[in-house]
C-alpha positions in Angstrom: 0.1 -0.2 0.2 1.3 3.5 -1.0 1.3 5.9 2.3 1.2 9.5 2.5 4.8 10.1 2.8 5.3 8.0 -0.6 3.3 10.3 -2.1 4.3 13.4 -0.9 8.0 12.4 -1.5 6.9 11.5 -5.2 5.1 14.8 -5.4 8.1 16.8 -4.0 10.7 15.2 -5.4 10.1 14.5 -8.8 9.4 18.5 -9.4 13.4 18.9 -8.6 15.8 19.5 -11.0 18.8 17.0 -10.2 20.7 17.9 -7.2 18.0 20.0 -5.7 16.3 19.0 -1.9 12.7 19.1 -0.7 11.2 19.0 2.9 8.7 16.5 3.5 6.7 16.2 6.7 7.0 12.8 8.1 4.8 11.3 10.7 5.7 9.0 13.8 6.9 5.8 12.2 7.6 6.8 8.7 11.6 7.0 9.2 12.3 3.6 7.7 9.8 4.4 4.7 11.3 7.3 3.7 14.9 5.3 3.7 13.3 2.9 2.1 12.2 5.1 -0.8 14.9 7.3 -1.2 16.9 3.9 -1.7 14.8 2.3 -4.3 14.4 5.3 -6.4 17.8 6.6 -6.4 17.4 10.0 -4.4 19.3 10.8 -1.2 18.0 11.2 2.6 20.3 13.9 3.3 18.6 14.9 6.8 15.7 13.2 8.8 15.3 15.5 12.2 12.6 16.7 14.0 9.8 15.3 12.1 11.2 16.7 8.5 13.0 14.9 5.8 15.4 16.9 3.3 15.5 14.8 0.1 17.7 15.5 -2.3 17.0 14.4 -5.8 19.4 12.0 -7.1 22.8 11.6 -5.3 25.6 14.0 -4.8 28.8 13.7 -6.2 32.0 14.5 -4.0 32.0 18.1 -5.6 28.2 19.2 -4.2 29.0 17.8 -0.7 30.1 20.2 2.3 34.5 20.1 2.3 33.8 18.7 5.5 31.6 15.5 3.8 33.9 14.8 1.3 34.9 11.0 1.2 38.6 11.2 2.9 37.8 14.3 4.6 36.9 12.5 8.3 38.8 9.1 9.5 37.3 6.9 11.8 39.3 4.7 13.7 37.7 1.6 15.6 40.0 1.5 18.9 38.8 -1.6 20.3 35.3 -3.6 19.7 34.7 -4.2 23.2 32.5 -3.0 25.4 31.1 -2.7 29.0 27.4 -2.7 27.8 25.5 -4.9 25.1 23.6 -2.8 23.7 21.0 -4.6 21.6 21.1 -2.8 18.0 24.8 -2.4 18.1 26.2 -2.1 14.4 30.0 -3.5 15.6 28.5 -6.4 17.4 30.4 -5.3 20.8 29.4 -6.8 24.2 31.9 -7.6 27.4 31.7 -10.8 25.2 33.9 -9.0 22.3 37.3 -10.1 21.6 39.1 -6.3 22.0 41.0 -6.2 18.4 42.5 -3.1 19.4 44.1 -0.5 17.0 47.0 0.2 19.2 48.9 3.3 19.9 51.6 2.8 17.7 48.9 2.1 14.7 47.0 4.9 15.8 49.9 7.2 15.7 50.7 6.1 12.1 47.6 6.3 11.1 46.5 9.9 12.0 50.4 10.7 10.8 48.9 9.4 7.4 45.8 10.8 7.2 47.2 14.7 8.1 49.1 14.0 5.0 46.4 12.8 2.7 44.0 15.7 3.6 42.2 14.3 6.4 41.0 17.6 8.5 38.9 15.3 11.6 39.5 12.1 13.3 37.1 10.4 14.9 37.8 7.7 17.8 35.0 4.8 18.4 34.3 1.1 19.7 33.3 -0.8 21.6 33.9 1.7 24.1 36.9 3.3 24.2 37.5 4.2 27.9 38.2 0.1 28.2 41.4 0.9 27.3 44.1 1.8 29.9 46.1 3.9 27.3 43.0 6.2 25.6 44.8 9.5 27.4 47.7 8.8 25.2 45.7 7.6 22.4 44.3 11.3 22.6 47.0 13.0 23.0 48.5 11.8 20.0 45.3 12.4 17.9 44.6 15.8 19.0 48.5 16.4 18.4 47.6 16.2 14.6 43.8 16.9 14.1 40.9 17.7 16.0 39.3 14.5 17.4 36.4 13.4 18.7 35.3 10.4 20.7 32.4 8.3 21.3 31.8 6.8 24.3 28.7 5.7 26.6 29.8 8.1 28.9 29.1 5.7 32.4 33.0 4.8 32.9 34.1 8.2 34.4 35.3 7.6 37.5 38.3 6.0 39.7 41.1 5.3 37.3 39.1 6.6 34.5 38.0 9.7 35.5 41.9 10.4 36.7 42.4 8.8 32.3 39.7 11.7 31.6 41.2 14.3 33.3 44.8 13.7 31.7 43.1 14.2 27.7 43.4 18.0 26.4 40.6 20.2 26.4 41.6 21.8 23.0 40.7 20.0 19.7 39.1 17.2 21.8 35.3 16.6 22.0 33.1 13.9 23.6 30.4 12.3 21.9 28.4 10.6 24.9 25.1 8.1 23.5 21.8 9.2 25.5 19.0 7.9 23.7 16.0 9.6 25.5 15.1 12.2 27.8 13.8 9.4 30.1 15.4 6.1 31.4 13.1 3.6 30.2 13.9 4.0 26.1 17.5 3.8 26.7 17.7 1.3 29.6 15.4 -1.2 27.0 17.9 -1.2 24.9 21.3 -0.6 26.4 20.8 -2.2 29.8 19.2 -0.8 33.1 20.6 1.9 35.1 22.7 3.1 31.9 20.7 5.6 31.3 21.6 7.6 34.5 25.1 6.7 34.4 25.2 8.1 30.8 23.0 11.8 32.1 25.6 11.5 35.2 29.1 11.2 32.9 27.5 14.0 30.3 27.8 16.4 33.7 31.1 14.9 35.1 32.5 15.7 31.1 31.1 19.1 31.0 32.0 20.0 34.8 36.0 19.1 33.6 36.0 21.6 31.0 35.4 18.8 27.4 33.5 20.1 24.3 30.5 17.8 24.5 28.8 16.3 21.9 25.3 14.2 22.7 24.2 11.5 20.4 21.0 9.2 20.6 20.2 6.6 18.0 16.3 5.5 18.0 13.9 3.3 17.0 11.8 4.8 14.2 8.4 4.5 16.0 10.4 6.9 18.6 11.0 9.8 16.4 7.6 12.0 17.2 7.3 15.6 18.0 7.1 15.0 21.7 9.5 12.8 22.3 12.3 14.7 20.5 10.8 18.0 22.3 11.8 16.1 25.4 15.3 14.7 24.7 16.2 18.6 22.9 14.3 20.3 26.1 17.0 18.2 28.3 19.6 18.5 26.4 19.1 22.4 26.6 18.7 22.7 30.1 22.0 21.2 30.5 24.1 23.4 28.4 24.4 21.2 24.9 24.4 23.8 21.6 21.7 22.5 19.6 24.6 22.0 17.0 25.4 19.4 19.3 22.4 17.4 19.6 22.4 14.2 17.5 19.4 12.0 16.4 20.2 9.2 14.1 17.8 6.3 13.2 19.1 2.7 14.0 21.1 1.0 11.1 20.1 -2.1 10.5 23.8 -3.8 11.0 25.5 -5.6 13.5 23.0 -7.2 15.9 19.9 -5.3 15.4 16.6 -6.9 13.6 15.2 -3.9 12.7 16.2 -0.1 11.1 17.5 1.7 8.3 19.1 -0.3 5.5 22.3 1.2 4.4 24.9 -0.5 1.6 27.6 1.3 0.0 25.8 2.5 -2.5 23.6 4.3 -0.4 25.9 5.7 1.8 28.4 8.6 1.6 31.9 7.1 2.9 33.2 7.9 5.8 36.8 6.3 6.0 37.3 3.5 8.5 40.1 1.6 9.6 40.0 -1.3 12.3 42.6 -3.6 13.0 41.0 -6.0 10.4 41.2 -3.4 7.4 39.9 -0.1 6.0 35.8 0.0 5.7 33.3 2.2 3.5 31.6 3.4 6.8 32.1 2.9 10.5 28.4 1.7 10.5 30.0 -1.1 8.0 33.1 -1.7 10.0 32.3 -5.2 11.4 30.6 -6.3 8.1 32.6 -7.9 5.0 30.3 -6.6 2.3 32.0 -3.0 3.3 35.4 -4.0 3.5 37.9 -2.0 1.0 41.2 -3.5 1.6 42.7 -5.4 4.6 46.1 -3.1 4.1 46.0 -0.6 6.4 49.2 1.6 5.2 49.6 3.0 3.0 46.4 5.0 4.0 46.4 7.2 1.1 46.2 4.3 -1.3 43.0 3.0 0.5 41.4 7.0 0.8 42.1 7.3 -3.1 40.5 3.8 -3.9 37.4 4.8 -1.4 37.3 8.3 -3.8 37.4 6.1 -6.9 34.7 3.7 -6.0 32.1 6.9 -4.2 32.9 8.8 -7.8 31.8 5.1 -9.9 28.5 4.7 -7.8 27.7 8.4 -8.3 27.9 8.0 -12.0 26.3 5.2 -12.3 23.4 6.1 -10.4 23.2 9.4 -12.5 23.0 7.8 -15.8 20.3 5.3 -14.7 18.4 8.6 -13.6 18.2 10.0 -16.9 17.4 6.7 -18.4 14.7 6.1 -16.4 13.7 8.3 -13.6 11.2 7.0 -10.9 9.8 9.8 -9.5 
């Protein structure tokens, strides 16, 4: 059955020239439908926030993208894969039972040095849970010495020796991105474990008190993207002093251990160069999946970046050619 949001998408996007964008209102539960429609029709879902979907007709080429989003501008490093939580939608399949598979400080230093030389402008450190590593302060200092760095964390380990390690990290050129999925405990704890919401909130407050730049990211199912839920989430972060630009809401990806979510492939994802101990991948959501493996060779990093840029250009050329022969909207 064709839903109202699909009719709205066909009407709004069908009238656009290639490359232009339209904003379409999205009701509760429509996020998966919008993403699937964009994938099927060769259009690009630019953003889906606060009940509004921004859709581009056709797909962006690298030259159409902001400089900070072009392939090779950002480098993601999986510091490790083990985690103190077992989130039921984790794209990396992380848990306390997952092998560490750490990159290690020496390889991270070399990767960041080569990244800076290759034109990368920002580094992202993720896992797993990076704060399980005892040398994370050294990793943070090595990365920020070369490039602005964002570190993703669940924020619940900031006590004892790990709080001391946090305090040894630089305040300049380092952002802590902490996961908090809702304005109230139940939705967050349902997916991440009992008590984790309060501990994450405490972690946000600790990081702010220690003088860090803090970004907060929510990962939410499609049925929890309504206006009421979003308003409550933003109000909580507003009260904490987190700027709106540092409040991120993203849908669950159908990757890893998730049994529902947005379908993401190399053809439909803007690439974000991602390195693990096993190789270089297309995007961080696919860093534990062979279909997004680019190469097993971590070095030289510039070779992998060039390969991703070439593949991205090829996907865009094929998409544009199909759109010209058979426009679907």
